[in-house]
N, CA and C atoms as a LAMMPS dump frame, in Angstrom:
ITEM: TIMESTEP
0
ITEM: NUMBER OF ATOMS
225
ITEM: BOX BOUNDS ff ff ff
-5.0000000000000000e+02 5.0000000000000000e+02
-5.0000000000000000e+02 5.0000000000000000e+02
-5.0000000000000000e+02 5.0000000000000000e+02
ITEM: ATOMS id mol type element x y z
1 1 1 N 404.325 357.933 -305.565
2 1 2 C 405.408 358.313 -304.68
3 1 3 C 405.166 357.141 -303.354
4 2 1 N 406.03 356.235 -303.305
5 2 2 C 405.476 355.121 -301.93
6 2 3 C 406.246 356.205 -300.519
7 3 1 N 405.218 356.147 -299.596
8 3 2 C 405.781 356.728 -298.542
9 3 3 C 405.653 356.03 -297.045
10 4 1 N 406.594 356.082 -296.35
11 4 2 C 406.661 354.625 -295.267
12 4 3 C 405.582 355.342 -294.287
13 5 1 N 404.259 354.927 -293.557
14 5 2 C 403.655 355.529 -292.832
15 5 3 C 403.079 354.345 -291.626
16 6 1 N 402.856 354.959 -290.903
17 6 2 C 402.632 353.94 -289.42
18 6 3 C 401.224 354.026 -289.078
19 7 1 N 400.23 353.3 -288.756
20 7 2 C 399.21 353.332 -288.667
21 7 3 C 398.947 353.6 -287.39
22 8 1 N 398.256 354.283 -286.97
23 8 2 C 397.668 354.646 -285.607
24 8 3 C 396.532 353.52 -285.131
25 9 1 N 396.902 352.461 -284.435
26 9 2 C 396.1 351.789 -283.438
27 9 3 C 395.432 352.115 -282.047
28 10 1 N 394.366 351.995 -282.18
29 10 2 C 393.645 352.521 -280.953
30 10 3 C 393.196 351.343 -280.002
31 11 1 N 393.556 350.787 -278.722
32 11 2 C 393.62 349.657 -277.821
33 11 3 C 392.262 350.247 -276.715
34 12 1 N 391.419 349.478 -276.533
35 12 2 C 390.559 349.846 -275.378
36 12 3 C 390.878 348.791 -274.292
37 13 1 N 391.25 349.482 -273.246
38 13 2 C 392.003 348.828 -272.123
39 13 3 C 391.042 348.485 -270.944
40 14 1 N 391.031 347.624 -269.966
41 14 2 C 390.115 347.487 -269.092
42 14 3 C 390.045 348.424 -267.927
43 15 1 N 389.115 348.755 -267.398
44 15 2 C 388.499 349.579 -266.348
45 15 3 C 389.36 349.141 -265.022
46 16 1 N 390.4 350.026 -264.073
47 16 2 C 390.692 349.712 -263.093
48 16 3 C 390.294 350.832 -261.847
49 17 1 N 390.326 350.152 -260.627
50 17 2 C 389.558 351.145 -259.428
51 17 3 C 390.888 351.456 -258.399
52 18 1 N 391.322 352.554 -258.135
53 18 2 C 391.893 352.311 -257.397
54 18 3 C 391.212 352.818 -255.733
55 19 1 N 391.961 351.614 -254.978
56 19 2 C 391.169 351.909 -253.606
57 19 3 C 392.476 351.095 -252.257
58 20 1 N 392.113 351.936 -251.084
59 20 2 C 393.097 352.039 -249.908
60 20 3 C 392.842 350.164 -249.404
61 21 1 N 393.832 350.254 -248.289
62 21 2 C 393.715 348.747 -247.934
63 21 3 C 392.963 348.578 -247.448
64 22 1 N 392.23 349.261 -246.691
65 22 2 C 390.953 349.275 -245.809
66 22 3 C 389.64 348.443 -246.805
67 23 1 N 389.307 349.878 -247.72
68 23 2 C 388.284 349.381 -248.819
69 23 3 C 388.439 347.286 -249.355
70 24 1 N 389.855 347.741 -249.685
71 24 2 C 390.301 346.345 -250.655
72 24 3 C 389.97 344.932 -249.606
73 25 1 N 390.29 345.014 -248.28
74 25 2 C 389.973 344.242 -246.989
75 25 3 C 388.638 344.118 -246.774
76 26 1 N 387.779 345.12 -246.701
77 26 2 C 386.43 345.127 -246.81
78 26 3 C 385.575 344.248 -247.799
79 27 1 N 385.896 344.184 -248.751
80 27 2 C 385.45 343.809 -249.887
81 27 3 C 386.177 342.416 -250.436
82 28 1 N 387.092 341.834 -249.479
83 28 2 C 387.847 340.634 -249.733
84 28 3 C 388.714 340.299 -250.742
85 29 1 N 389.472 341.404 -251.099
86 29 2 C 390.503 341.72 -252.317
87 29 3 C 391.587 341.654 -251.855
88 30 1 N 392.189 340.947 -252.98
89 30 2 C 393.673 340.73 -252.519
90 30 3 C 394.444 341.107 -253.86
91 31 1 N 395.44 342.191 -253.962
92 31 2 C 395.951 342.802 -254.89
93 31 3 C 396.885 342.065 -255.961
94 32 1 N 396.916 341.841 -256.876
95 32 2 C 397.347 340.763 -257.883
96 32 3 C 399.041 340.136 -257.919
97 33 1 N 399.238 339.072 -257.6
98 33 2 C 400.371 338.66 -257.216
99 33 3 C 400.602 338.651 -256.024
100 34 1 N 399.748 338.68 -255.229
101 34 2 C 399.852 338.763 -253.628
102 34 3 C 398.918 337.51 -253.092
103 35 1 N 399.407 336.719 -251.977
104 35 2 C 398.953 335.609 -251.138
105 35 3 C 398.167 336.013 -250.149
106 36 1 N 399.013 337.268 -249.796
107 36 2 C 398.497 337.534 -248.34
108 36 3 C 398.469 339.375 -248.457
109 37 1 N 397.553 340.001 -248.229
110 37 2 C 397.534 341.587 -248.375
111 37 3 C 398.511 342.198 -247.99
112 38 1 N 399.468 342.026 -246.498
113 38 2 C 400.13 342.943 -245.588
114 38 3 C 401.256 341.992 -245.204
115 39 1 N 402.563 342.645 -245.359
116 39 2 C 403.33 341.43 -244.879
117 39 3 C 403.722 342.038 -243.366
118 40 1 N 403.742 340.991 -242.536
119 40 2 C 403.868 341.096 -241.195
120 40 3 C 405.437 341.111 -240.285
121 41 1 N 406.177 342.05 -240.098
122 41 2 C 407.248 341.944 -239.712
123 41 3 C 407.504 343.112 -238.822
124 42 1 N 408.372 343.329 -238.215
125 42 2 C 409.019 344.389 -237.231
126 42 3 C 410.711 344.287 -237.442
127 43 1 N 411.224 345.644 -237.144
128 43 2 C 412.739 345.343 -237.522
129 43 3 C 413.066 347.066 -236.837
130 44 1 N 414.121 347.223 -236.071
131 44 2 C 414.118 348.295 -235.807
132 44 3 C 415.201 349.042 -236.724
133 45 1 N 414.9 350.584 -236.428
134 45 2 C 415.03 351.491 -237.601
135 45 3 C 416.548 351.866 -237.16
136 46 1 N 417.568 351.465 -238.099
137 46 2 C 418.829 351.98 -237.753
138 46 3 C 419.717 353.036 -238.45
139 47 1 N 418.575 353.712 -239.484
140 47 2 C 418.972 354.596 -240.091
141 47 3 C 419.103 356.253 -239.109
142 48 1 N 420.163 356.842 -238.997
143 48 2 C 420.168 357.977 -238.314
144 48 3 C 419.977 359.151 -238.599
145 49 1 N 419.532 359.281 -239.928
146 49 2 C 418.939 360.233 -240.417
147 49 3 C 417.325 360.055 -240.391
148 50 1 N 416.781 359.053 -239.961
149 50 2 C 415.503 358.934 -240.448
150 50 3 C 414.451 359.408 -239.005
151 51 1 N 413.122 359.759 -239.247
152 51 2 C 412.743 360.518 -238.009
153 51 3 C 412.291 359.33 -236.672
154 52 1 N 412.236 358.468 -237.4
155 52 2 C 411.69 356.823 -236.438
156 52 3 C 412.863 356.449 -235.939
157 53 1 N 414.323 356.776 -235.889
158 53 2 C 415.896 356.158 -235.145
159 53 3 C 415.484 355.853 -234.08
160 54 1 N 415.655 354.059 -234.324
161 54 2 C 416.044 353.403 -233.136
162 54 3 C 414.734 352.89 -232.435
163 55 1 N 413.677 353.291 -233.327
164 55 2 C 411.941 352.959 -232.935
165 55 3 C 412.176 351.622 -233.822
166 56 1 N 410.82 350.641 -233.457
167 56 2 C 410.98 349.283 -234.189
168 56 3 C 409.248 349.67 -234.68
169 57 1 N 409.569 349.256 -236.296
170 57 2 C 408.593 349.42 -237.213
171 57 3 C 408.524 348.03 -237.904
172 58 1 N 407.314 348.462 -238.546
173 58 2 C 406.347 347.28 -239.328
174 58 3 C 405.616 347.888 -240.769
175 59 1 N 405.224 346.899 -241.582
176 59 2 C 404.454 347.876 -242.885
177 59 3 C 403.145 348.131 -242.029
178 60 1 N 402.458 347.267 -240.934
179 60 2 C 401.267 347.999 -240.535
180 60 3 C 401.229 349.136 -240.418
181 61 1 N 402.657 349.797 -239.656
182 61 2 C 402.577 351.219 -239.317
183 61 3 C 402.388 352.104 -240.424
184 62 1 N 401.798 351.756 -241.84
185 62 2 C 402.167 352.455 -242.907
186 62 3 C 400.677 352.165 -243.603
187 63 1 N 399.954 351.503 -243.258
188 63 2 C 398.385 351.181 -243.525
189 63 3 C 397.958 352.319 -244.516
190 64 1 N 397.443 351.62 -245.856
191 64 2 C 396.706 352.818 -246.509
192 64 3 C 397.447 354.299 -246.72
193 65 1 N 398.998 353.721 -247.012
194 65 2 C 399.99 354.753 -247.406
195 65 3 C 401.212 353.833 -248.524
196 66 1 N 401.363 354.574 -249.423
197 66 2 C 402.607 354.375 -249.908
198 66 3 C 404.052 353.99 -249.433
199 67 1 N 404.695 352.688 -249.044
200 67 2 C 406.086 352.523 -248.678
201 67 3 C 406.533 351.369 -249.393
202 68 1 N 408.016 351.808 -249.125
203 68 2 C 409.39 351.016 -249.836
204 68 3 C 409.871 350.375 -248.74
205 69 1 N 410.55 349.274 -249.046
206 69 2 C 411.29 348.566 -247.923
207 69 3 C 412.687 348.107 -248.677
208 70 1 N 413.748 348.552 -247.883
209 70 2 C 414.737 348.309 -248.709
210 70 3 C 415.67 347.388 -247.472
211 71 1 N 415.969 345.976 -247.757
212 71 2 C 416.862 345.286 -246.868
213 71 3 C 418.213 345.1 -247.634
214 72 1 N 419.302 345.721 -246.422
215 72 2 C 420.618 345.775 -247.008
216 72 3 C 421.484 345.281 -246.061
217 73 1 N 422.411 344.438 -246.783
218 73 2 C 423.463 343.695 -245.75
219 73 3 C 425.175 343.852 -246.499
220 74 1 N 425.544 343.904 -245.45
221 74 2 C 426.964 343.979 -245.897
222 74 3 C 428.232 343.559 -244.943
223 75 1 N 429.038 342.998 -245.379
224 75 2 C 430.051 342.606 -244.154
225 75 3 C 431.157 342.935 -244.557
């Protein structure tokens, strides 16, 4: 009797270390795919629901934290 079976394959993955921006900078490391570690710009927060509404904000305000930036435009 023939049975369709799938073989289980195990692959060894390379080790990765998570580190914050300060540690990366101290070691002179740049994240994969980036030529400069941190974007440098400032924009006014125009979201009325934001706790920082009306303030000028920058990615540098969120060093060592996860942040996401959305640039929307409408006409």
